[in-house]
N, C-alpha and C positions, 0 to 999 in steps of 0.2 A: 728275300728273292735272289735266286742265283744269278751268276753273271750270264749264263746262256739264256735264261728267262728275259733279263733286261735286254741283251742284244736282239733277241727275237721280237721282243716288244718294239724296240726302236726301228728294226728292219720294216715291221708291219706297218708302222706310222711313217715311214719314208724319211727318217732321220739319217739312217746310215745304210750302207750297202756291204756285202760280205763278197769279196772278190778274190781271184786267185792272186797270189803273191806277185806275179810278173804284172798283172794289171794294176795293182795297187802302186807298184814302183813306177809305173808309166804316168800315174795321176800325180805322183809326188815330184815337186820340183827338187827335192834333195834325194832322189832315188840313188841307191847303191849302184856303183859300177859293176859290170860283170865279172871283174876280178875279186871283188869283195864278197859276192853271193856264193853260196855253196851250190854245188852242182845238183841237178835234178829239179823235180817240180818244186815251187816255193809254196809255203804254207799259205792258207787264206788269211786275208786281212781284212780289217773293218776300216772302212773309209766314209767320209762324210758324203751323204747323198746330195746331189745338185739341187734338190728340192728342199733340203733341211732349212728350218726356220732360223733366225738369230735370236740373241739375247740382247735386251737393253740393259746396260749397266750404268748406275749413278753412283758416283762418290762424292758425297758431301763432307768437306772438312771445315775447320773454322775460317779459312780464307778463301776457299775455291769451291766451285761446283763444276764437276767433270762429267760429261755425258758421253757414252760409248755405245757402239753397237758391235757385238762380237758373233762370230760363227760358234758352233757347238766346239769346235776344236781350238777355240781360244784366240783365233786370228780377228784382229779389229778391222772394220770397214769404215768406221766413223768415229771421230772424237773431237769434242769441243770442250776447252777449258775456259771458265769465266771467273774473274775475280769477284769476291763478294765485298761490298763495301761495309766499312766499320760500323758497328752498331745496327746492322740490318735487322728489322722486325721480322717476326714470325710470319705475318701475312705477306710481307714483300718477298720473304724467302720461299714461301709456298708458291706464289705466283711465278717467281723465277724458276723453280723447280718444274712446275707443270709446262710452262712454255718451252724449256730446254727439252723436255721429255717428248712433248709433241713434236717438236722440230726433228728430233732424231728419229722418231717413228715415220715421219713423213719422207725422210731423206732416204730410207732403205726400201729397196725393191722387194725384199723378202718379208714373210710374216715374222712377227714377233712372238716367240713362245711365252716370254715372261719377263719380268723386270726384276732385277737383283740391285739392292741399295746398300752401300756401305757408308756408315756414319760413326763419328766419334761418341763415346759415352755409353750409356746404359740402354739396352734394347730390349723390349718385351717381344720375344719372337713369335708368341701366339697371337698377339695383337698388330705387331708391326709398328709399334709406337716407340719413338725415342723418347725415354722416360726422363733421363738425366744427362747433363753433359756440363763439365767444368770448364770454365773460360769461355762460354758461348751465351751469355746472359740473354734471357727472354725468348729462347728458342724452344726449350723444351716445356711441357709435353708436345711433341710434334707427330701427329698421326699419319706417318707416311704411306702405311699400306692403304687405309681407307681413302685418302686423298687421291693417291695415284690411281688406284684401281677404279674408283668412281669415274675419274676423267678419261682413263685410256681403256677401260674394260679388260685388263689383263691381270693375271695373278702377280703378286708382289711379294717379295722375300727381302727381309731386312736383317742385317747383322752388323756388329761392331767392325769398324775398319780395320783393325789390327787382326781380328780373326779372319776377315775376308782376304787379307793380304797373305796369311798363312795358307789359306785354302789354295790361292793362286800358286804358292810355292809348292804345295803337295802335288798339284796337277801338272804344272808346267816348269817347275824349278828343281830345287834341292830334293824334294820329296820323290823324285824319280830315282835318286840314289840312296837315300836315308830315310828310314821309317820314323826315326826319332830325332827331333830338333826342336829349337825354339826360335821363333821369330821375333825380332826386337825392332820396333819402329820408333825413330827419333825426329820429331820436329818440335813444335813449342813444348810437348810433353814427351813421355817416354811410355810406349805400350809394349806388351809381350803377349805372345800366343804359344801355347805348348802343343806340340804334335807328337802323339805316341801311338806306335802302330800304324803309322800312316793316316791316322784319324785325328781331327782336331778335337782337343779336350776342351769341352764347353760347359758353361754354367748356365743357369736359368734364374734370373734374366741373363742374356747374352752381355757379358762384360769382357771387354779385352783386358788381359791382365794389366792393372795400373801399376807397372813397375816405376813409373814416375812418382808415385806417392808411397814408397817405403821411405821411412826416415833413416837417414844415415848420420843425423845429427839431433839428437832429442832436445838439445837447447838451441837449435838453429833458428834460421828466419821462419817467420810464420807464413805458410802457404795458402793459398786462396781455397784449398780444400778443407782448412780449419786445423790441419796438423801442422808439426814443425819440423824443419829440417829435411823436407822431401827432395828426393833425388833429383827431381826436374828443376829445382831451383838453382841446381849446381851445373847441370849438363844440358838444359834446355838450349836449343839451337839459337833463338833469337838473343838470348841473355849471354852466351859464351861469345857469339859473333860479335856483339856490341862492346864486350869487355876487351876482346883482342883488338878490335878496330880502334878503340880509344886509346889503348895502350901503344899501338903502333901509328897512330895518327894517320890511319889509312882506312877508308871505308872498304869492308869486304862484302861481296854480294850473298855470301852463305858461309856456313861454319867450315866446310871442306876446304875452300880456298884460303880461309884464315888459319887453319891448322897446317895446311901445306906451306903457308909463308912463314908461320912460326918455326917450322922445322928446317926449312931449306934457306931462307933469306939471311944473308949475313948482316943486314939491317936490323933484324929481329932483336929487340933489347931482352934484357933479363926478365923483365915483368911479362913480356909477350910469351917467352919460352915456358915461364913458369905457369901462366894460364893454360897452355897447352897441356902441360904434364898434369896439372890438377884436373882439367877435364878428363883426360883419358884415365887417370887412376880412379876418379869417383865413378866413371861410367863402368870401369872394370869391377868396382866394388858391387854395383847393381847386378850386372851379369853374373858375377861369381854367386851372389846370393841365390839367384834362381837355379843355377846349375847345381849348387850344393842341396837345395831342396829336392830337385827332381832327379838328380844323377843323370841329366841329359847335358852333355858337353859340345853338342853340335849346335853352332849358332849362325843364324842368318840375320845380318843387319840390313833393314830396310828403310823405306822412306828416304829422308835426307841423308841418314848414315850410310847409305849405299853408296854415296859419292865420295866417301873417303878414299884416300890413295892407299895403295898396298902397304905402305909403310906404317899408317895409322892402323890398318887392319892387323898386321903383323905385331905391333906393339901392344894393341888391346889383348891379342891372343896370348901373348907372353905374360902380361899382367894377371889375366885370368888363370892362366895355367899355374902360376906361382901360388895363387889363393885357393885352389880347389883343395878340398881336405881329403879326397880320396886319392891315394897315391896312384892306384891302378888308372885312373881317369886322367891324370894331368897330362899325359903325352896324347891323349885322344882329343884334346880341345882343338876345336877347329872354328875359325870366324870367316865368313865369306859374304859378299854382298848378295842382295836378292837378285832374282832373275829379271825383274822388270823394274829394278832400281825405284825411283821416286814414283813410279806409277803402279805400284804393286796393288794398292787398294782399288785402282781404277779396274785393273783387270780382275781383281779378287771380287768385285761386286758381280761380275758375271759369274764366277765360280760358287757364289751362294747359291744360285740356281742349278749350275752344272753338278755341284755335289750331290743335291737332291735326286737329279736324273741318274747320274752314275752310280749312286748307292741304292737306287731302286725305290726311293721314298716318295717320288712323285708320279702320280697317276697321269702318265702322257696321254692317255685316251681322253682325258678331260681338259686338256690344254687347248688354246686356240689352234 
């Protein structure tokens, strides 16, 4: 379907309006000043219609449940983050999920066009079932689509959380400047998503690239995935944060603050500084591996890695540049934080649905 056909369909359904450039500027809080605009009539622009519905976005990770409502332009109007108790059962999780979703729908004045759900692990996009997830025992298989659609009577779209975050970056972040980049999310594990030609490279089933489960030491520690020496055993946020906290005899709330302390503080001992260097070096190895495989050297660090200081970003960039095997690509390496930092997958959950709308894959006439 062509862009013009998609736009015409969205106009006909009352989702967007095509207005003169000056009118669009007047509707935008960030309108250009007169000195910035070129003289003469402004080209027509597409703006969100006042009657346009919203999207319900659900991000489920291993520690939290985040429920949001977004406009079609990505602006949030509602967001609630709930902590999940350790060892939560599948049935309790489903009930918490349904309660949170119903509350979000009831709190918004506009219609909901559909639900996007971002989750860790392996997703069957056809059935909307979370089929497997490491480190979240007893949860999979989780029939997200059927469970939510039966209760809320809305279409449901499910995807891996790292892929969802990359979609957010395509539409609202780095993808507005670059057509090819790699999104890397760091929390307890490490995930990666590849964007090529401004489109997400996807597998079926939907798997966020398990960068954390590439082995960097074949004789290393045993990972819960069954392999040895997996990257996430050495760069997992809780593991490294605990190591630096113990060595510094100081509790750090997150990895970013621990790394900053290790770099800046005159109190940081040799062990603390070595732990920081070891973490950055091993993460750089993982990033370099995926760069050398794909030839893509633009990197977006997301999830908790997005909180790293500029110094850590620059040091990682240097380490990766040194290890890239293609001479002509070394100077092109760039590492930046994600647009929505730790909430990339929350925004990305909405983008699962928005991507189908903007690519013309969703029949809008059949949506609520």
